[in-house]
C-alpha positions, -999 to 999 in steps of 0.1 A, spaced: -553 280 -233 -554 314 -216 -577 336 -236 -590 307 -257 -617 294 -234 -640 322 -223 -673 307 -210 -701 329 -196 -734 322 -180 -764 344 -188 -800 347 -176 -821 343 -208 -855 350 -190 -850 387 -190 -856 410 -219 -819 417 -220 -794 389 -214 -780 391 -180 -747 377 -170 -749 356 -139 -720 358 -115 -704 325 -105 -673 303 -110 -662 282 -140 -642 250 -140 -628 239 -174 -621 202 -180 -603 181 -206 -621 149 -199 -617 146 -162 -585 167 -161 -589 203 -150 -576 230 -173 -556 258 -158 -543 290 -173 -509 273 -179 -523 242 -196 -508 235 -231 -526 208 -252 -507 187 -277 -519 189 -313 -552 171 -318 -590 175 -316 -606 177 -281 -641 181 -266 -636 204 -237 -663 211 -210 -670 238 -185 -689 235 -152 -707 266 -139 -716 272 -103 -737 304 -97 -730 326 -68 -768 329 -62 -777 293 -58 -812 302 -45 -821 317 -79 -799 298 -103 -787 262 -106 -754 248 -119 -749 244 -157 -725 228 -181 -712 237 -215 -689 220 -241 -669 229 -272 -648 211 -298 -613 225 -300 -587 216 -326 -551 223 -317 -530 225 -349 -493 215 -352 -468 243 -352 -444 250 -381 -410 252 -364 -379 271 -375 -352 248 -389 -316 258 -398 -285 240 -409 -248 248 -404 -216 230 -415 -185 231 -394 -163 241 -424 -168 257 -457 -139 238 -472 -126 203 -463 -103 177 -478 -117 145 -492 -120 117 -467 -120 143 -439 -150 143 -416 -175 171 -421 -202 178 -395 -236 193 -401 -258 206 -373 -295 209 -378 -314 231 -352 -352 229 -349 -368 254 -326 -402 269 -316 -414 293 -289 -442 268 -281 -419 240 -269 -388 220 -279 -394 199 -310 -386 162 -309 -383 136 -337 -356 131 -364 -338 150 -391 -328 135 -425 -297 150 -441 -295 152 -479 -266 159 -503 -288 170 -532 -311 140 -535 -287 115 -518 -295 107 -482 -265 110 -460 -283 98 -428 -311 103 -403 -304 115 -368 -327 119 -338 -331 154 -322 -315 159 -288 -327 192 -271 -337 205 -306 -304 197 -324 -292 168 -346 -256 164 -357 -244 143 -387 -207 137 -393 -197 122 -427 -167 114 -449 -189 104 -478 -187 137 -497 -168 135 -530 -144 161 -544 -163 191 -556 -190 216 -544 -219 203 -523 -252 218 -512 -265 199 -482 -300 203 -467 -319 186 -439 -355 177 -436 -372 178 -401 -397 149 -401 -420 164 -375 -436 150 -344 -470 151 -327 -468 188 -322 -447 201 -350 -451 199 -388 -423 186 -410 -400 214 -421 -370 217 -444 -339 235 -431 -318 261 -447 -289 248 -468 -252 246 -461 -225 247 -488 -193 228 -486 -164 225 -510 -146 192 -509 -110 195 -522 -80 172 -529 -43 177 -536 -18 164 -561 19 160 -569 35 176 -599 72 170 -606 92 201 -614 124 181 -621 135 147 -631 120 118 -612 151 97 -618 185 107 -605 219 89 -607 246 95 -581 278 79 -568 281 63 -534 287 91 -509 269 115 -532 237 134 -529 206 130 -551 183 161 -554 146 160 -564 120 188 -567 83 187 -571 52 207 -562 23 199 -540 -9 218 -549 -45 218 -537 -71 207 -561 -105 225 -563 -94 254 -542 -65 278 -539 -53 268 -504 -49 237 -483 -78 235 -458 -57 214 -434 -20 208 -427 -2 183 -449 28 163 -436 54 146 -459 73 113 -452 99 94 -473 104 56 -475 124 32 -497 158 48 -491 190 27 -494 203 13 -461 222 40 -442 210 68 -464 196 100 -449 173 126 -464 162 162 -459 128 173 -472 118 209 -473 92 218 -461 84 187 -439 49 201 -432 27 224 -453 5 246 -431 -32 249 -435 -41 280 -456 -9 276 -477 -12 275 -515 7 256 -541 41 247 -525 75 237 -540 91 208 -521 128 197 -524 142 164 -513 179 157 -508 190 121 -504 226 115 -491 239 80 -501 264 64 -478 300 59 -490 299 21 -492 320 17 -523 354 25 -507 347 0 -479 338 -28 -504 371 -21 -524 391 -24 -492 375 -57 -483 381 -70 -518 419 -61 -515 422 -77 -481 405 -110 -491 436 -128 -506 458 -117 -477 433 -130 -452 431 -163 -470 469 -166 -470 471 -159 -433 445 -185 -426 462 -213 -447 498 -206 -436 497 -224 -403 482 -255 -419 508 -258 -448 533 -278 -426 506 -301 -413 494 -307 -448 529 -318 -459 532 -342 -429 499 -358 -436 503 -358 -474 509 -395 -473 476 -401 -457 457 -379 -481 451 -383 -517 478 -367 -538 453 -344 -555 439 -330 -523 473 -325 -508 485 -307 -539 455 -284 -539 460 -274 -503 497 -268 -507 491 -248 -538 465 -227 -520 489 -222 -491 518 -213 -514 496 -189 -534 484 -172 -502 520 -169 -489 531 -155 -522 503 -129 -521 513 -121 -485 549 -116 -494 539 -97 -525 519 -73 -503 550 -65 -482 573 -61 -512 595 -93 -512 578 -110 -541 559 -95 -569 523 -107 -567 499 -109 -596 478 -78 -600 445 -81 -583 413 -74 -603 388 -56 -582 352 -62 -593 334 -29 -596 300 -28 -578 270 -29 -601 246 0 -602 217 -3 -577 182 11 -583 159 22 -555 123 33 -556 118 62 -532 82 69 -522 72 104 -509 38 104 -492 18 134 -484 -8 129 -456 -36 151 -442 -61 134 -419 -73 103 -436 -62 114 -471 -28 106 -485 -12 106 -519 22 93 -530 47 99 -557 76 75 -566 111 87 -574 140 66 -588 175 66 -573 203 49 -592 235 44 -572 267 38 -593 
């Protein structure tokens, strides 16, 4: 209140008003006011007590005044931590409310257009809101300081944020047929949507491969700041077909070897078994023996018919992830 309260005592009995020397004590109720006193906004009745230096001629006196302290209009600003962000990624807004008079208190409401994003209390003059609620597209976010006992409500400056997405586009066939032991190649493009570059890095993963298959995807990660990027995927199918054919050729030989030791015992016990069961076991043993001897060249065995494996279809899923946002595309792999 320095320079605001300026009381003076004057002698009104003289032709010209005479200032009387003395001391002044200012009071807000019973609290003494000093040169450093700062009153909150409001209306006050302030008093002053005067004690003259010449107490023989003058007596003490008191005066009063009504003083209204108005609220201050603070400065309010808003900043975003990024100008561009991917959908579902957190975006932070910082509202700062300041004044040379003192540090404002209270709360700030953040708005996306007319949609309320949230209300946050000020801490040391700042309020921070972090949200993932912004949809794909441009956004102009503002904040409204709600005021307190000393400061008027005040809108902030605005902060613009572009929320983007990304998508897959196939540059080749999504369905590839290959033989066992072969390689299936796919190509597609990953591109940002709503902007020309990715605001954050994107990583790629592959699932749904045949058992034992391996893959190479290039690039594995798309760096932040990159634009539309071509991606290739090579899937190497394990050579299982040759192994299956070997197992199918060895099956009759294995059966013959298993039954051969029992053929003599079957004949000795033929009387105890039913004729039909004995005949079946003997025929099986003889057939196995014949196949065995045929394999080593002594007897010509019947030509074996090897069943060809049926084509198998696999759905390979390529997933691109950046923060909480992910998109997938499905590719078809047919193995003959």
